[in-house]
VOBA-1610 file (N, C-alpha, C; in pm, whole numbers, padded with zeros to 5 digits, always signed):
BEGIN
Met+01670+01413+00495Met+01619+01322+00344Met+01783+01186+00360Lys+01676+01081+00295Lys+01764+00998+00276Lys+01878+00983+00133Gln+01964+00943+00138Gln+02097+00947+00043Gln+02059+00832-00018Leu+02060+00828-00146Leu+02064+00726-00232Leu+02163+00657-00315Arg+02188+00545-00355Arg+02350+00554-00371Arg+02294+00511-00543Lys+02448+00501-00625Lys+02402+00491-00707Lys+02339+00369-00771Ala+02355+00237-00700Ala+02348+00139-00760Ala+02150+00171-00681Gln+02103+00227-00614Gln+01953+00171-00581Gln+01912+00289-00712Lys+02004+00403-00772Lys+01895+00488-00839Lys+01895+00413-01021Ala+01997+00328-01011Ala+01960+00253-01159Ala+01882+00146-01149Ser+01854+00094-01012Ser+01742-00021-00981Ser+01665+00037-01005Phe+01606+00225-00950Phe+01463+00257-00966Phe+01441+00276-01096Phe+01549+00326-01209Phe+01548+00341-01333Phe+01505+00228-01411Val+01571+00115-01397Val+01543-00019-01483Val+01396-00063-01422Ala+01375-00033-01285Ala+01219-00054-01236Ala+01121-00003-01347Ile+01150+00177-01367Ile+01064+00233-01435Ile+01030+00114-01572Ile+01140+00081-01648Ile+01148+00024-01801Ile+01097-00114-01756Ser+01105-00157-01658Ser+01039-00273-01645Ser+00882-00304-01632Tyr+00843-00198-01581Tyr+00676-00113-01536Tyr+00632-00127-01720Leu+00724-00023-01764Leu+00722+00009-01921Leu+00671-00097-02007Ala+00801-00164-01981Ala+00737-00392-02064Ala+00618-00418-02044Gly+00587-00420-01917Gly+00482-00488-01845Gly+00355-00396-01904Ile+00332-00302-01927Ile+00232-00203-02005Ile+00213-00266-02173Gly+00361-00285-02243Gly+00360-00312-02386Gly+00309-00493-02362Cys+00385-00547-02301Cys+00309-00708-02282Cys+00192-00686-02292Val+00089-00600-02205Val-00062-00646-02172Val-00141-00599-02280Leu-00081-00456-02338Leu-00119-00461-02494Leu-00086-00568-02605Ala-00001-00629-02606Ala+00061-00715-02713Ala-00047-00825-02688Thr-00062-00887-02561Thr-00162-01022-02510Thr-00292-00923-02530Ile-00344-00833-02531Ile-00469-00765-02550Ile-00506-00813-02746Tyr-00391-00735-02795Tyr-00379-00728-02945Tyr-00399-00898-03010Tyr-00303-00969-02949Tyr-00282-01123-03037Tyr-00422-01200-02966Ser-00436-01179-02862Ser-00571-01201-02788Ser-00663-01236-02926Asn-00694-01098-02966Asn-00791-01053-03063Asn-00759-01137-03221Glu-00654-01103-03246Glu-00592-01146-03400Glu-00588-01326-03385Leu-00509-01406-03300Leu-00483-01505-03311Leu-00621-01610-03210Gly-00674-01583-03085Gly-00749-01647-03029Gly-00642-01651-02883Gly-00787-01656-02752Gly-00700-01744-02622Gly-00648-01798-02591Asn-00588-01927-02697Asn-00540-02031-02633Asn-00417-02050-02734His-00347-01956-02813His-00236-01943-02835His-00092-01931-02783Pro-00020-01992-02822Pro+00115-02005-02751Pro+00178-01830-02724Val+00169-01795-02830Val+00230-01615-02821Val+00098-01525-02714Val-00025-01539-02724Val-00066-01482-02636Val-00048-01561-02451Ala-00021-01666-02438Ala+00027-01715-02315Ala+00116-01653-02287Ser+00272-01674-02365Ser+00391-01619-02339Ser+00401-01471-02280Phe+00321-01381-02386Phe+00282-01226-02332Phe+00214-01233-02234Gly+00157-01334-02183Gly+00064-01318-02049Gly+00170-01334-01927Ala+00232-01441-01950Ala+00355-01463-01855Ala+00420-01379-01849Ala+00485-01311-01951Ala+00599-01214-01956Ala+00518-01069-01905Val+00388-01051-01906Val+00337-00953-01778Val+00405-01006-01640Val+00322-01067-01619Val+00373-01115-01454Val+00553-01099-01435Phe+00581-01125-01502Phe+00787-01109-01459Phe+00781-00982-01480Phe+00764-00877-01619Phe+00819-00770-01592Phe+00725-00694-01487Val+00627-00719-01444Val+00547-00664-01297Val+00585-00724-01159Gly+00679-00824-01161Gly+00721-00873-01003Gly+00909-00804-01026Ala+00938-00846-01116Ala+01093-00769-01129Ala+01053-00621-01110Gly+00958-00558-01174Gly+00973-00361-01148Gly+00925-00352-00968Ile+00839-00425-00929Ile+00802-00407-00799Ile+00921-00458-00668Val+01012-00550-00720Val+01129-00595-00622Val+01237-00470-00683Leu+01244-00438-00770Leu+01356-00333-00812Leu+01323-00182-00748His+01196-00177-00751His+01146-00066-00691His+01172-00002-00583Val+01129-00127-00479Val+01172-00164-00305Val+01294-00152-00268Ile+01405-00217-00380Ile+01542-00202-00370Ile+01627-00024-00357Gly+01518-00011-00520Gly+01530+00164-00535Gly+01497+00270-00455Arg+01405+00234-00373Arg+01377+00363-00268Arg+01379+00304-00087Val+01388+00206-00102Val+01410+00144+00072Val+01532+00225+00099Asp+01520+00283+00249Asp+01626+00329+00355Asp+01750+00272+00365Leu+01866+00203+00303Leu+01975+00134+00330Leu+02040+00146+00421Pro+02108+00139+00526Pro+02208+00145+00644Pro+02348+00138+00562Asp+02453+00220+00646Asp+02563+00251+00557Asp+02614+00081+00612Leu+02669+00015+00567Leu+02702-00125+00629Leu+02907-00149+00596Lys+02943-00053+00562Lys+03102-00031+00526Lys+03174-00046+00708Ile+03279-00161+00645Ile+03348-00172+00791Ile+03426-00070+00796Arg+03430-00003+00912Arg+03559+00109+00906Arg+03630+00054+01015Ser+03796+00054+01014Ser+03876+00046+01115Ser+03911+00140+01238Glu+03901+00072+01352Glu+03944+00121+01467Glu+04057+00239+01485Pro+04003+00368+01568Pro+04146+00425+01599Pro+04271+00323+01713Asn+04376+00349+01725Asn+04452+00262+01808Asn+04461+00128+01726Gly+04451+00108+01618Gly+04472-00008+01551Gly+04327-00186+01599Gly+04253-00064+01652Gly+04096-00216+01676Gly+04151-00271+01846Asn+04271-00159+01887Asn+04295-00275+02021Asn+04221-00186+02156Arg+04124-00248+02176Arg+04027-00182+02312Arg+04037-00218+02445Lys+04029-00175+02569Lys+04062-00193+02659Lys+03923-00195+02735Asp+03883-00292+02778Asp+03745-00313+02889Asp+03747-00263+02959
//
């Protein structure tokens, strides 16, 4: 099983919040579209927010679940002096 780092867990949590915000914006778009009409700037703003939140959620979801290699630089024994 892969080990997830704290930053990956946090980004997955923010991705879930972003998905929920996108769902909320979809509901707001539907509500305000009925109240104000489809050509109102508020409806367009909520529609743009849906695209933003879903896109950010996808990116953060991938970052949170990908298997990242360990990229730490470790010093070699003997001070890094190798004889080839």
